[in-house]
N, C-alpha and C positions, 0 to 999 in steps of 0.2 A: 577855510580851505575845503570843507566837505562838499561844497557845491561846485567846485572848480572842475573844468573838463579834464585837467591833468589827473586829479584824484579819481574821477569816474572812469578814466581810461585805465588806471592801474588796478582798480577794483571794479568788478561788475556790480550791478545793482543788488544781486543776491548777497554778495560778500559784504557790501555796505550795510544792508539790512541785518545780516548776521552780526557784524561788528557793533551796530547800534544796540542789538538785543543783548550783547555781552556787556557793553558799557552802561546801558540803561535798561536792565531787565524789566523795570516797571513800564517801559514803552514797547515791550515786545507784543507781537500780534496776540499771543495767548493772554497776556495781562490786560490788553485793551478790549478783549472779547470780540475780535474780528477774525475772519477766516484767512487762509493762506494767500488769497488774491489781493489782500490789502497792500498797497504799495509802500506803506510805512510813513513815519514821521521824518520830515526833513530836518537834519541837525540845525541848519540855519536857513529858513525859508527865504531870506533876503538874498542869499547867494544862489538859490536854486531857481533856474528859469521855469522849470516845470511847476514849482510851488507858486511862483508869481503868477503864472498863467492860470493855474487852478483857482487861486484866490480871486482873480479878476472875474473868472466865469462864475464863481460862487456868489459874488456880489449881485449878479443878475439872475440867479437861479430861482427855482420854484420855492414857494413858501411852504413850510411844514412846521409841526410842533415837536420839540424834543424834551424829554424828561431827563433831567440830569441824574446820571448814575454815580459818577465819580469824576475826579480830575487829578492831574499830575502837573506839578510845576516843572517846567523845562529849564527856565532861566529866570533870574531875578535881577539882572542888570538893567537899569532904567525902569521901564514898566514891566511887571511880571508877564512872562509868556507861559501859558498853560495849555495843556491838552485836555479838553473836556470830552467825556464819554457820555453820550446821550442815546436813549432809546427813542428813535424818531418814528413818527406816525404821519403819513401823508394823507392828503384829502382823498386820494384814490384808493386808500386802504393798504398800502404797502408799509410794512414795518421793518426797520433795520437798525443796527447799532451804528450810530454816527459818531465821527471823531471830528472835533473842531479844534484847530490850532489857533489860539487867539492871544493877542496882547491885551491884558486887562489893567485897569488902574488898581491900586491897593484897595480902594473903596469897593470896586466891583468884585474883587477877589474875596473880600471878607463877607460879601452878601451871598456867595455861592452856598447852596444847600442841596444835598441829595433829595430828589423828589420834586425839585423846582421845575416848572414848565417854562421853556424858553422858545421863542420863535427862531427858526433856523431856515437857511436856504440850502438847497441841494441841487445836484445836476441830474435830472431824471434820465437823460440819455446815457450817462456814465455809470451811475450807481456804484461808486467805488468806496463808500463809507465816509467820504469827506463831506462835511457840512460847515457852514459858517453861521455865526450868530447874526440874526437879521435885525440889527440895531435900527435900521431905517424903516422897519415895517410899521404901517399905520395900525394903531391899537384897535380900531374898528374892524380892519381886515383880519387881524389876528383873532379877535373875538368871533368873527364870522367863521373862520377856519376851525376854531375850537368847537363851535356849535355844530358844524357839519360833521366833524369827526365823532363827536359825542352822539349825535343822532344816528350815525351809521352803526355805532357799537350797540345801540339799543335795539336795532332790528335784527 
């Protein structure tokens, strides 16, 4: 029900985010390491039209590299849903804390390790901290991106 228009009409977005911070303090803006402009984690992204639209845009977003900082399991029914916190570096030199809301398999979940570098997609025009794992990224393109970022850091 969290994504329904009726609930969003009863509670404003700020109240919903405050409620989420009370119910899941580990998903608060402070705990995730993002600023006050971060829109928050959708309790159920399948019920939120904004989350579905954002996820569709992220699938075609720009490629960047993210270093895994930490993660939080949001739900474990079916395949685990986790929120990944990544320090993202773009080819243009922008760095930011990225948040990916992903459904992972048990195998993928057990392979997560802080410090792991993962390809991600982001929306350069929006820059709202949301990213998505770039599972479709060509390994050669990811390596080229990694080399470009590394060479920029050396100069």
